[in-house]
C-alpha positions as CSV (number, residue, x, y, z in Angstrom):
1,M,108.7,149.4,109.1
2,K,109.3,147.0,111.1
3,T,110.0,143.9,109.6
4,E,109.0,140.0,110.5
5,T,111.2,137.2,111.4
6,T,110.3,133.6,110.5
7,P,110.5,131.6,113.4
8,H,112.9,128.9,111.3
9,A,115.1,133.1,111.1
10,D,114.5,133.3,114.3
11,D,115.9,129.8,115.5
12,L,119.0,129.7,113.3
13,Q,119.2,133.4,115.3
14,V,119.5,131.8,118.2
15,L,121.5,128.8,117.5
16,R,124.1,131.4,116.2
17,A,124.0,132.9,119.0
18,T,124.3,130.4,121.7
19,R,127.5,128.7,120.2
20,A,130.7,129.7,120.3
21,A,132.4,131.4,116.6
22,L,133.7,128.7,114.5
23,P,136.9,129.3,112.6
24,A,136.0,130.5,108.9
25,T,137.2,127.2,107.0
26,Q,135.6,124.9,109.3
27,L,132.3,124.3,107.1
28,R,128.8,122.9,109.5
29,V,125.7,121.1,108.0
30,E,123.8,123.6,108.0
31,E,126.0,125.2,105.0
32,L,125.2,122.1,104.0
33,M,121.8,120.8,104.1
34,A,118.7,121.4,101.5
35,R,115.0,123.3,103.2
36,D,113.1,122.6,99.9
37,F,110.8,121.1,102.0
38,V,107.2,121.3,102.1
39,S,105.0,119.7,104.9
40,L,101.5,118.2,103.5
41,P,98.7,115.6,104.8
42,A,99.4,111.5,104.2
43,W,95.8,111.2,103.0
44,F,97.0,113.2,99.8
45,S,97.6,111.0,96.3
46,A,100.8,110.5,95.0
47,A,99.8,112.1,92.2
48,Q,98.8,115.3,94.2
49,A,101.9,115.6,96.3
50,G,104.1,115.9,93.4
51,K,102.3,118.1,91.5
52,I,102.8,120.1,94.7
53,L,105.8,119.8,94.5
54,R,106.4,121.0,91.1
55,Q,103.7,124.0,91.7
56,T,106.3,124.9,94.5
57,G,109.7,124.5,93.2
58,K,110.3,122.2,96.2
59,S,112.4,118.8,96.4
60,Y,111.2,117.0,99.4
61,A,107.5,116.3,101.0
62,L,106.9,115.7,104.7
63,F,104.3,113.8,105.5
64,G,103.3,113.3,109.6
65,G,106.6,114.8,110.3
66,D,108.0,111.7,109.9
67,R,108.0,110.4,106.5
68,L,110.0,112.2,103.6
69,A,109.5,111.6,99.9
70,T,111.3,112.8,96.7
71,A,109.4,114.1,94.0
72,A,110.6,111.5,92.3
73,E,109.8,109.1,94.5
74,L,105.8,110.5,94.5
75,E,106.0,110.0,90.4
76,A,106.8,106.7,90.8
77,G,103.5,106.1,93.0
78,G,101.0,107.4,90.7
79,A,97.2,107.2,92.8
80,K,98.9,105.1,95.5
81,G,98.8,107.9,99.0
82,A,101.3,109.6,98.9
83,A,102.7,108.7,102.5
84,S,102.8,105.3,101.3
85,C,105.4,106.5,99.0
86,A,107.4,108.0,101.5
87,R,110.4,106.6,103.6
88,P,110.6,107.1,107.7
89,L,112.7,110.4,108.6
90,G,114.7,108.0,110.1
91,P,118.1,108.8,112.5
92,A,118.6,112.7,112.3
93,V,122.0,114.4,112.7
94,A,121.9,118.3,114.5
95,I,122.6,121.1,112.7
96,D,126.0,122.4,114.4
97,A,127.7,118.9,113.1
98,S,130.3,118.9,111.3
99,P,130.5,117.5,107.4
100,H,132.9,114.6,108.9
101,Q,130.2,113.9,111.4
102,V,127.8,113.9,108.6
103,W,129.5,111.6,106.6
104,S,130.6,108.7,109.6
105,F,126.8,108.8,110.2
106,L,125.3,108.0,106.5
107,E,128.5,105.6,106.0
108,K,127.9,104.2,109.2
109,N,124.2,103.9,108.7
110,R,124.1,103.2,105.0
111,L,121.6,105.8,104.0
112,D,121.0,108.3,101.3
113,R,120.3,111.5,103.1
114,V,119.8,112.4,106.6
115,P,117.7,115.3,108.3
116,V,118.9,117.8,109.9
117,V,117.0,118.9,113.0
118,L,117.4,121.9,115.5
119,G,116.1,120.4,119.1
120,R,113.6,118.1,117.3
121,V,112.4,120.1,114.8
122,L,113.3,119.2,111.0
123,V,115.6,121.8,109.1
124,G,116.8,120.5,106.4
125,I,117.9,117.8,104.6
126,V,121.4,116.6,104.0
127,T,122.6,114.1,101.0
128,R,125.2,111.7,100.2
129,E,125.5,113.5,96.6
130,A,125.6,117.7,98.5
131,L,128.6,116.1,100.4
132,A,130.3,114.7,97.4
133,E,129.7,117.7,95.4
134,L,132.0,119.3,98.1
135,L,134.1,117.0,97.7
136,S,134.7,117.5,94.3
137,T,134.8,120.9,94.3
138,G,138.5,120.8,96.3
139,S,137.4,121.0,100.0
140,T,139.6,120.7,102.2
141,L,137.5,117.9,103.5
142,R,139.0,114.5,103.8
143,L,136.4,111.4,104.1
144,A,138.0,107.7,105.1
145,A,136.6,105.1,102.8
């Protein structure tokens, strides 16, 4: 029986095949990023979009390919348009960035989350909390204050 791969899986296979093998101890942003987002039309109300996030178990909603909202941001929006509750994606990091690079990027731009892209396609989101959790688990990463 032939199994079909998803476009996401194909992109990651191509990326992994084209880069040199990294040492086992070196983490990549790919291992930290959240992939739980869903793309929704901008005309949805915040309440509708929030309901879809709850039903699907996703944390983020993407509107128009350039705006992102969390479930909490949508719940606060009520009857407003969902896209008006979303924040622009802003600057992004590449999927092969190191956690050090992401932390520097978050600090430099004073962000709480950053989109992760493969080319021009959003593949995940890294939050400041994910990096902080990595540090609290005794990782070998040392981040500058």
